VEXMAR-30452 format. One record per residue (C-alpha): x, y, z; residue number from 0; residue in one letter. Coordinates in steps of 0.2 Angstrom, whole numbers, always signed. Layout:
<nodes>
  east north    up   k r
     X     Y     Z NUM a
...
</nodes>
This chain:
<nodes>
  east north    up   k r
   +91   +98  -143   0 m
   +86   +89  -126   1 i
  +102   +83  -116   2 q
  +100   +70  -104   3 i
  +115   +65   -90   4 t
  +115   +49   -84   5 l
  +122   +43   -68   6 p
  +140   +40   -75   7 d
  +142   +54   -81   8 g
  +139   +52   -98   9 s
  +126   +62  -109  10 k
  +115   +59  -123  11 r
  +104   +71  -134  12 e
   +88   +69  -142  13 y
   +81   +79  -155  14 p
   +65   +85  -145  15 g
   +55   +79  -130  16 p
   +58   +62  -125  17 v
   +52   +50  -112  18 t
   +58   +40   -99  19 v
   +55   +25  -108  20 a
   +65   +31  -123  21 d
   +79   +35  -115  22 v
   +81   +16  -109  23 a
   +75   +10  -127  24 a
   +91   +20  -132  25 s
  +103   +14  -121  26 i
   +99    -5  -125  27 g
   +84   -17  -125  28 a
   +87   -27  -110  29 g
   +87    -9  -101  30 l
   +70    -6  -109  31 a
   +63   -24  -103  32 k
   +70   -20   -85  33 a
   +64    -1   -82  34 a
   +50    +2   -70  35 l
   +52   +21   -68  36 a
   +65   +36   -68  37 g
   +71   +48   -56  38 k
   +72   +66   -66  39 v
   +81   +79   -58  40 d
   +80   +69   -41  41 g
   +61   +66   -43  42 k
   +54   +47   -48  43 v
   +42   +47   -61  44 v
   +33   +36   -72  45 d
   +41   +26   -87  46 t
   +30   +37   -99  47 s
   +36   +54   -89  48 f
   +40   +65  -105  49 t
   +56   +75  -102  50 i
   +56   +93  -112  51 s
   +72  +101  -104  52 q
   +89   +97  -101  53 d
   +90   +85   -86  54 s
   +99   +73   -76  55 p
   +90   +56   -77  56 l
   +91   +40   -69  57 s
   +83   +23   -74  58 i
   +76   +14   -60  59 i
   +75    -6   -61  60 t
   +70   -18   -49  61 a
   +87   -18   -40  62 r
   +84    +0   -34  63 d
   +77    +3   -18  64 a
   +63   +15   -27  65 e
   +60    +3   -39  66 g
   +54    -8   -24  67 l
   +44    +4   -18  68 d
   +35    +7   -35  69 v
   +33   -12   -37  70 i
   +24   -12   -20  71 r
   +12    +4   -23  72 h
    +9    -4   -39  73 s
    +5   -22   -31  74 a
    -7   -11   -19  75 a
   -19    -5   -35  76 h
   -17   -23   -42  77 l
   -26   -28   -24  78 l
   -38   -16   -27  79 a
   -41   -22   -45  80 y
   -43   -39   -41  81 a
   -56   -35   -26  82 v
   -68   -25   -38  83 k
   -66   -40   -51  84 e
   -71   -52   -37  85 l
   -83   -40   -27  86 f
   -90   -28   -39  87 p
   -99   -18   -23  88 d
   -84   -15   -14  89 v
   -78    +1   -10  90 q
   -60    +5   -12  91 v
   -53   +18    +1  92 t
   -32   +21    +1  93 i
   -17    +8    -1  94 g
    -1   +15    +3  95 p
   +15    +7    +3  96 v
   +22    +0   +22  97 i
   +37    -7   +27  98 e
   +42   -24   +18  99 n
   +24   -22    +7 100 g
    +7   -13    +7 101 f
   -10   -13   +10 102 f
   -27    -7    +7 103 y
   -43    -3   +12 104 d
   -61    -7   +10 105 f
   -81    -5   +14 106 s
   -90   -23   +11 107 y
  -106   -28   +17 108 k
   -97   -43   +25 109 r
   -81   -46   +32 110 p
   -68   -55   +21 111 f
   -63   -73   +26 112 t
   -49   -82   +23 113 p
   -55   -91    +8 114 e
   -59   -73    +2 115 d
   -40   -69    +2 116 l
   -35   -84    -5 117 a
   -47   -81   -20 118 a
   -40   -61   -21 119 i
   -22   -66   -23 120 e
   -26   -78   -36 121 k
   -35   -66   -47 122 r
   -20   -54   -44 123 m
    -8   -66   -53 124 s
   -21   -68   -65 125 e
   -23   -48   -70 126 l
    -3   -48   -67 127 a
    -2   -62   -83 128 a
   -12   -52   -93 129 k
    +0   -38   -94 130 d
   -12   -25   -96 131 e
    -2    -8   -99 132 p
    -5    +7   -84 133 v
    -8   +23   -89 134 t
   -11   +40   -80 135 r
   -23   +54   -85 136 r
   -25   +71   -76 137 v
   -42   +79   -71 138 l
   -47   +94   -64 139 p
   -52   +91   -45 140 r
   -70   +93   -46 141 d
   -72   +84   -64 142 e
   -62   +68   -52 143 a
   -74   +71   -38 144 v
   -90   +69   -52 145 a
   -80   +54   -59 146 h
   -80   +45   -43 147 f
   -96   +48   -38 148 k
  -102   +41   -56 149 e
   -95   +25   -53 150 i
   -99   +23   -36 151 g
   -82   +26   -27 152 e
   -89   +39   -13 153 h
   -72   +36    -4 154 y
   -63   +41   -16 155 k
   -73   +57   -22 156 a
   -72   +62    -3 157 e
   -54   +60    -3 158 i
   -53   +72   -19 159 i
   -66   +84   -11 160 a
   -50   +88    +1 161 s
   -39   +92   -11 162 i
   -38  +112   -15 163 p
   -51  +116   -29 164 a
   -39  +124   -41 165 n
   -26  +108   -41 166 e
   -28   +94   -52 167 d
   -23   +77   -48 168 v
   -19   +61   -58 169 s
   -29   +44   -60 170 l
   -20   +28   -65 171 y
   -28   +14   -74 172 r
   -25    -4   -78 173 e
   -39   -14   -87 174 g
   -57   -10   -80 175 s
   -48    -4   -65 176 f
   -46   +16   -62 177 e
   -39   +25   -44 178 d
   -34   +40   -39 179 l
   -15   +42   -35 180 c
    -1   +53   -38 181 r
   +10   +39   -43 182 g
   +22   +31   -51 183 p
   +18   +15   -55 184 h
   +26    +2   -64 185 v
   +22    +1   -85 186 p
   +12   -14   -85 187 s
    +5   -26   -74 188 t
   +16   -40   -81 189 g
   +30   -31   -70 190 k
   +21   -38   -53 191 l
   +26   -55   -50 192 k
   +31   -59   -34 193 f
   +20   -56   -20 194 f
   +10   -63    -7 195 k
    -6   -57    +3 196 l
    -3   -58   +21 197 m
   -18   -55   +33 198 k
   -34   -46   +37 199 l
   -38   -33   +50 200 a
   -49   -18   +54 201 g
   -44    +0   +51 202 a
   -55   +15   +53 203 y
   -59   +26   +40 204 w
   -46   +40   +40 205 r
   -38   +32   +56 206 g
   -53   +40   +66 207 d
   -63   +29   +79 208 h
   -78   +39   +76 209 r
   -79   +34   +56 210 n
   -84   +16   +50 211 e
   -74    +2   +52 212 m
   -65    -4   +35 213 l
   -56   -17   +31 214 q
   -38   -20   +28 215 r
   -30   -31   +19 216 i
   -11   -32   +21 217 y
    +2   -39    +6 218 g
   +20   -39    +3 219 t
   +28   -38   -15 220 a
   +45   -42   -20 221 w
   +58   -40   -35 222 a
   +64   -58   -36 223 t
   +55   -76   -30 224 k
   +71   -78   -20 225 d
   +68   -61    -9 226 d
   +50   -66    -6 227 l
   +52   -82    +0 228 q
   +69   -76   +11 229 q
   +56   -63   +18 230 y
   +42   -76   +22 231 l
   +54   -87   +29 232 t
   +60   -74   +40 233 m
   +42   -71   +46 234 l
   +41   -90   +52 235 e
   +55   -88   +62 236 e
   +49   -70   +68 237 a
   +33   -80   +74 238 e
   +41   -93   +83 239 k
   +53   -78   +91 240 r
   +38   -68   +96 241 d
   +42   -61  +114 242 h
   +24   -62  +117 243 r
   +22   -80  +114 244 k
   +38   -83  +123 245 l
   +34   -73  +137 246 g
   +20   -83  +141 247 r
   +28  -102  +139 248 e
   +43   -94  +148 249 l
   +34   -89  +160 250 d
   +40   -71  +160 251 l
   +28   -59  +161 252 f
    +8   -54  +156 253 h
    -1   -40  +152 254 m
   -19   -38  +155 255 e
   -34   -25  +151 256 d
   -35   -18  +170 257 t
   -19   -11  +166 258 a
   -17    -8  +146 259 p
    +0    -5  +140 260 g
    +9    -9  +157 261 l
   +18   -25  +161 262 v
   +15   -38  +176 263 f
   +33   -45  +178 264 w
   +33   -62  +184 265 h
   +49   -70  +195 266 p
   +58   -75  +181 267 k
   +55   -62  +171 268 g
   +60   -48  +183 269 w
   +75   -58  +186 270 s
   +81   -54  +167 271 l
   +77   -38  +168 272 w
   +88   -36  +184 273 q
  +100   -43  +174 274 q
  +100   -31  +163 275 v
   +97   -16  +175 276 e
  +111   -21  +187 277 q
  +125   -22  +170 278 y
  +118    -6  +164 279 m
  +121    +1  +182 280 r
  +139    -5  +181 281 h
  +142    +3  +165 282 v
  +135   +20  +173 283 y
  +149   +16  +188 284 q
  +162   +13  +176 285 d
  +160   +26  +164 286 n
  +159   +42  +175 287 g
  +140   +43  +178 288 y
  +132   +47  +193 289 q
  +116   +37  +197 290 e
  +101   +50  +201 291 v
   +82   +49  +203 292 k
   +70   +61  +200 293 g
   +50   +63  +204 294 p
   +37   +56  +194 295 q
   +25   +68  +193 296 i
   +28   +89  +190 297 l
   +19  +103  +187 298 d
   +14  +110  +171 299 k
   +23  +124  +171 300 s
   +40  +116  +170 301 l
   +33  +105  +155 302 w
   +27  +124  +147 303 e
   +46  +129  +150 304 k
   +55  +116  +141 305 t
   +42  +115  +126 306 g
   +35   +99  +129 307 h
   +19  +105  +134 308 w
   +15  +113  +116 309 d
   +25   +99  +105 310 n
   +20   +83  +116 311 y
    +4   +88  +126 312 r
    -6   +76  +117 313 d
    +6   +61  +124 314 n
    +7   +63  +142 315 m
    -3   +59  +155 316 f
    -9   +73  +166 317 t
   -19   +76  +185 318 t
   -23   +88  +196 319 e
   -22   +91  +212 320 s
   -27  +108  +226 321 e
   -29  +116  +208 322 k
   -14  +115  +201 323 r
   -11  +104  +185 324 q
    +4   +91  +184 325 y
    +9   +79  +172 326 a
   +18   +60  +174 327 l
   +35   +63  +166 328 k
   +38   +58  +148 329 p
   +55   +59  +149 330 m
   +69   +63  +163 331 n
   +78   +78  +155 332 c
   +69   +91  +164 333 p
   +72   +82  +182 334 g
   +90   +81  +178 335 h
   +92   +99  +173 336 v
   +83  +104  +191 337 l
   +97   +95  +199 338 i
  +111   +99  +191 339 f
  +105  +118  +195 340 k
  +107  +113  +213 341 q
  +122  +122  +220 342 g
  +134  +132  +209 343 i
  +144  +122  +195 344 k
  +160  +126  +187 345 s
  +168  +123  +171 346 y
  +180  +109  +182 347 r
  +164  +101  +185 348 d
  +161   +96  +165 349 l
  +158   +85  +159 350 p
  +146   +81  +171 351 l
  +135   +65  +168 352 r
  +119   +59  +175 353 y
  +112   +42  +175 354 g
   +94   +37  +181 355 e
   +83   +22  +177 356 f
   +69   +32  +176 357 g
   +50   +28  +175 358 q
   +40   +36  +161 359 c
   +24   +37  +154 360 h
   +17   +41  +137 361 r
    -1   +40  +132 362 n
    +0   +29  +117 363 e
   -14   +26  +107 364 p
   -20    +9  +110 365 s
   -18    +2   +92 366 g
    +1    +7   +93 367 a
    +3    -5  +107 368 l
   +11   -21  +103 369 h
   +16   -33  +119 370 g
   +31   -25  +129 371 i
   +40   -17  +114 372 m
   +27    -2  +113 373 r
   +18    +2  +131 374 v
   +14   +16  +141 375 r
   +23   +12  +157 376 g
   +44   +10  +155 377 f
   +59   +12  +162 378 t
   +73   +20  +151 379 q
   +93   +20  +154 380 d
   +93   +38  +154 381 d
  +107   +48  +154 382 g
  +112   +66  +152 383 h
  +127   +74  +149 384 i
  +133   +92  +154 385 f
  +147   +99  +144 386 c
  +153  +115  +133 387 t
  +153  +115  +118 388 e
  +171  +110  +114 389 d
  +168   +94  +124 390 q
  +153   +87  +112 391 i
  +165   +79  +101 392 l
  +175   +68  +115 393 d
  +158   +63  +123 394 e
  +149   +57  +107 395 c
  +164   +48  +104 396 v
  +167   +39  +119 397 a
  +146   +36  +120 398 f
  +147   +29  +103 399 t
  +162   +17  +111 400 t
  +153   +11  +124 401 l
  +138    +9  +115 402 l
  +145    -3  +104 403 q
  +154   -13  +118 404 k
  +136   -15  +127 405 v
  +128   -21  +111 406 y
  +141   -32  +108 407 k
  +139   -40  +126 408 n
  +119   -41  +123 409 f
  +124   -50  +106 410 g
  +122   -38   +93 411 f
  +136   -33   +81 412 s
  +128   -26   +68 413 d
  +124    -7   +72 414 i
  +116    +7   +60 415 i
  +119   +24   +60 416 y
  +108   +37   +56 417 k
  +111   +57   +60 418 v
   +91   +65   +64 419 a
   +90   +83   +59 420 t
   +80   +98   +62 421 r
   +62   +95   +60 422 p
   +50  +109   +54 423 d
   +43  +110   +72 424 n
   +57  +116   +82 425 r
   +66  +128   +97 426 v
   +80  +136   +96 427 g
   +91  +147   +84 428 s
   +96  +140   +67 429 e
  +113  +145   +71 430 a
  +112  +133   +87 431 l
  +106  +119   +74 432 w
  +119  +121   +63 433 d
  +133  +120   +77 434 k
  +124  +103   +84 435 a
  +121   +95   +68 436 e
  +140   +96   +65 437 h
  +143   +90   +81 438 a
  +135   +73   +79 439 v
  +140   +69   +62 440 m
  +158   +75   +65 441 e
  +156   +62   +79 442 a
  +151   +48   +69 443 l
  +166   +52   +57 444 r
  +177   +53   +71 445 l
  +171   +36   +76 446 s
  +174   +30   +60 447 g
  +154   +24   +58 448 c
  +145   +27   +42 449 e
  +130   +35   +42 450 f
  +114   +40   +34 451 t
  +102   +56   +35 452 i
   +86   +56   +41 453 s
   +79   +75   +37 454 p
   +69   +82   +49 455 g
   +66   +67   +61 456 d
   +77   +75   +74 457 g
   +67   +80   +91 458 a
   +62   +97   +92 459 f
   +75  +103  +103 460 y
   +89   +97   +94 461 g
   +98   +86   +82 462 p
  +101   +66   +85 463 k
  +111   +50   +81 464 i
  +101   +36   +81 465 e
  +109   +19   +84 466 y
   +99    +5   +76 467 t
  +102   -13   +79 468 l
   +99   -29   +66 469 k
   +95   -44   +75 470 d
   +99   -61   +70 471 a
   +84   -63   +56 472 i
   +88   -46   +51 473 g
   +75   -35   +58 474 r
   +82   -18   +62 475 q
   +77   -10   +81 476 w
   +81    +8   +82 477 q
   +87    +7  +100 478 v
  +101   +19  +105 479 g
  +101   +38  +103 480 t
  +113   +53  +106 481 m
  +105   +70  +107 482 q
  +113   +88  +105 483 v
  +103  +100  +114 484 d
  +107  +118  +116 485 f
   +89  +123  +123 486 n
   +82  +114  +136 487 t
   +95  +118  +150 488 a
   +94  +136  +146 489 e
   +76  +136  +146 490 r
   +77  +131  +164 491 l
   +90  +142  +170 492 g
  +105  +128  +170 493 g
  +121  +138  +172 494 e
  +139  +135  +176 495 f
  +153  +146  +179 496 v
  +166  +150  +165 497 t
  +186  +150  +167 498 e
  +183  +168  +166 499 s
  +169  +168  +178 500 s
  +155  +172  +169 501 e
  +138  +162  +168 502 r
  +135  +151  +153 503 q
  +121  +137  +148 504 n
  +129  +120  +147 505 p
  +125  +110  +133 506 v
  +116   +95  +138 507 m
  +118   +78  +130 508 l
  +104   +66  +131 509 h
  +109   +47  +128 510 r
  +101   +30  +130 511 a
  +110   +14  +124 512 i
   +96    +1  +127 513 v
   +83   +15  +129 514 g
   +66    +8  +135 515 s
   +70    -9  +146 516 l
   +54   -15  +143 517 e
   +57   -16  +123 518 r
   +77   -18  +125 519 f
   +71   -35  +135 520 i
   +57   -40  +122 521 g
   +70   -36  +107 522 i
   +83   -47  +118 523 l
   +70   -62  +120 524 i
   +67   -62  +102 525 e
   +85   -60   +95 526 q
   +90   -77  +107 527 h
   +73   -85  +104 528 a
   +71   -85  +122 529 g
   +88   -93  +125 530 a
   +96   -82  +134 531 m
  +116   -83  +137 532 p
  +119   -90  +154 533 a
  +125   -71  +161 534 w
  +107   -65  +157 535 l
   +97   -83  +159 536 a
   +83   -81  +173 537 p
   +89   -99  +178 538 k
  +106  -103  +174 539 q
  +105  -121  +181 540 v
   +92  -134  +185 541 s
   +97  -147  +196 542 v
   +88  -164  +194 543 l
   +88  -179  +204 544 n
   +85  -197  +197 545 i
   +78  -206  +212 546 t
   +74  -199  +231 547 d
   +91  -205  +237 548 s
   +99  -194  +228 549 q
   +90  -178  +234 550 a
  +100  -172  +248 551 d
  +116  -173  +237 552 y
  +106  -162  +224 553 a
  +101  -149  +237 554 r
  +122  -148  +240 555 e
  +125  -145  +222 556 v
  +112  -132  +223 557 a
  +117  -123  +238 558 k
  +136  -124  +232 559 t
  +131  -116  +216 560 l
  +118  -103  +223 561 q
  +132   -99  +236 562 n
  +144   -94  +220 563 q
  +130   -83  +215 564 g
  +122   -93  +202 565 l
  +103   -94  +197 566 r
   +98  -111  +202 567 v
   +81  -122  +199 568 d
   +81  -139  +210 569 l
   +69  -150  +203 570 d
   +68  -166  +218 571 l
   +51  -170  +210 572 r
   +44  -190  +210 573 n
   +45  -191  +191 574 e
   +52  -199  +178 575 k
   +72  -191  +174 576 i
   +68  -191  +156 577 t
   +51  -182  +160 578 y
   +60  -169  +171 579 k
   +75  -166  +157 580 i
   +61  -163  +144 581 r
   +53  -150  +154 582 e
   +68  -140  +158 583 h
   +75  -141  +141 584 s
   +58  -133  +136 585 m
   +61  -118  +146 586 q
   +81  -116  +137 587 k
   +91  -115  +152 588 l
  +109  -115  +148 589 p
  +113  -131  +160 590 y
  +104  -146  +167 591 i
  +114  -156  +179 592 l
  +107  -174  +183 593 v
  +112  -181  +198 594 v
  +111  -201  +201 595 g
  +119  -213  +211 596 e
  +136  -214  +201 597 k
  +136  -194  +203 598 e
  +134  -194  +222 599 k
  +148  -204  +225 600 a
  +160  -198  +214 601 a
  +154  -179  +220 602 g
  +150  -177  +202 603 a
  +136  -170  +192 604 v
  +131  -177  +174 605 a
  +129  -158  +164 606 v
  +119  -157  +150 607 r
  +119  -140  +138 608 a
  +105  -131  +130 609 r
  +101  -141  +115 610 g
  +103  -157  +123 611 n
  +120  -156  +122 612 i
  +129  -170  +134 613 d
  +144  -163  +141 614 l
  +148  -179  +152 615 g
  +151  -181  +170 616 v
  +161  -168  +178 617 m
  +165  -163  +195 618 s
  +156  -148  +202 619 l
  +171  -137  +203 620 d
  +174  -140  +185 621 a
  +156  -136  +180 622 f
  +156  -122  +191 623 a
  +174  -114  +183 624 q
  +165  -116  +165 625 k
  +148  -108  +168 626 i
  +157   -95  +179 627 a
  +168   -93  +163 628 g
  +152   -91  +151 629 d
  +145   -77  +163 630 v
  +163   -68  +164 631 a
  +163   -68  +144 632 d
  +145   -62  +142 633 k
  +143   -79  +131 634 c
</nodes>
């Protein structure tokens, strides 16, 4: 007898080996129909998988996260199947699942066109409607190589040839198409109903620019029609909010090939930058941080001591002078340790909090660059807390509370918490890693925050809490971080004198709230669709006159508001007032003030709020109080 334990703790017995599909059918016809895969002893498998010993089993359906991955994995195969049907001499290469979808890379004699994409998607729907079974077989490696060479799939043969000779490989077939894959896959193509092909792109074979440029087709697949439609609607909204597009339209910044991965900030964009930086500077000052500034270039020997040279070398820009090798700093932490080392530090000085708006450079691949979201030169709101082990929890809890307040002021209320644990490539003893991981998890528990674990995603010197924001259209952005580091201060000789007059290395907490200011500003632009709240807006008010006879009064209004610290745009052009209002409205300003003869005579202003909302005529003092309240409330 074989005993199967289900997720609810109930058990079922079978006289001999049984497949996942058989178990689902024995539970009920509805579950049998919905089953996409199974999870046996924690491993996701096909419904055809045979269970030959007592095991725990979960039946995976489209409602499960693993089920969605199976759908997308199978949709990638369906895409390749359709392409081979329409273009028989195409070569298929790889087709993995990615966030929100999948892609497949192809080698073909001519570029695919948008018309080809539409035809491929139509053929996918036809193949799905045939509801062909998806079957698995296993071959020895060399036999699989020979098979794919025989059918002319040389890329597949090359992939399989790189697998160790003593290993078997699994192949999945649907209809006339067979592909190399570990699986699992849906039991039949009829399970794939809600998908769409999104775009074409180029990709080098195996990611190496020295190899052939392949054609990549991206797609998305979902469990339900509503899920698919919601995703497509979100993409439409995301396109409207694209920070690169809005950056041009609102004249905030630009980028060009003369400085790849670096930003040219325009006056209005730099004004926005300054609002973020000055706000964060006050956060430093109000929470016990001392602002410092370290050098941009540091000797190679320092990076060797910290471990960055061995673990991060490929991402660092280097230079040489007088036969000494240097690196542009990719992060600020070593410089802060060197500042900490100056002078004797006592346990009474701890916790000691340093903050820096530190400019860093990282040699990101050109293909990874994305507007101001992913750049090679960036500024961090970087901070490091030097403390004792006993102070870690209090500091982590206080930081989480502070971070939540800051995010709320910027318009974010939905935060996701993750703990990234020790990676394979790391420094420090296992005992120290145990302490550090316990500290960050306990800090989140004490803060009342639910969190998930990201195994192996920690930094090489310590675990970290990752704070991820969910924006107005549901996208997630990992922004803030808190990292517990028992290693860097010790490696660089940072010490303090304990109460018993002994020398001890402090714990170093690496923390950032907004992270890269460039990236965070890009997120802000997309969160608010360019319509920044009054306290952040590069220009908060535009003052427009109707005719030349109100020009002097318009200047007085603008000057009065500027003297109150507001950022004001004055437009005295000899244009129709409707044209000027429309033009300034497109710049997404919080307020537009119109002054005509009536307003001039009354010492008042006609106020329009963003969205073409007419607030009527009010005194200048009343308006000044209103916008001052907006700024103070961060609304």
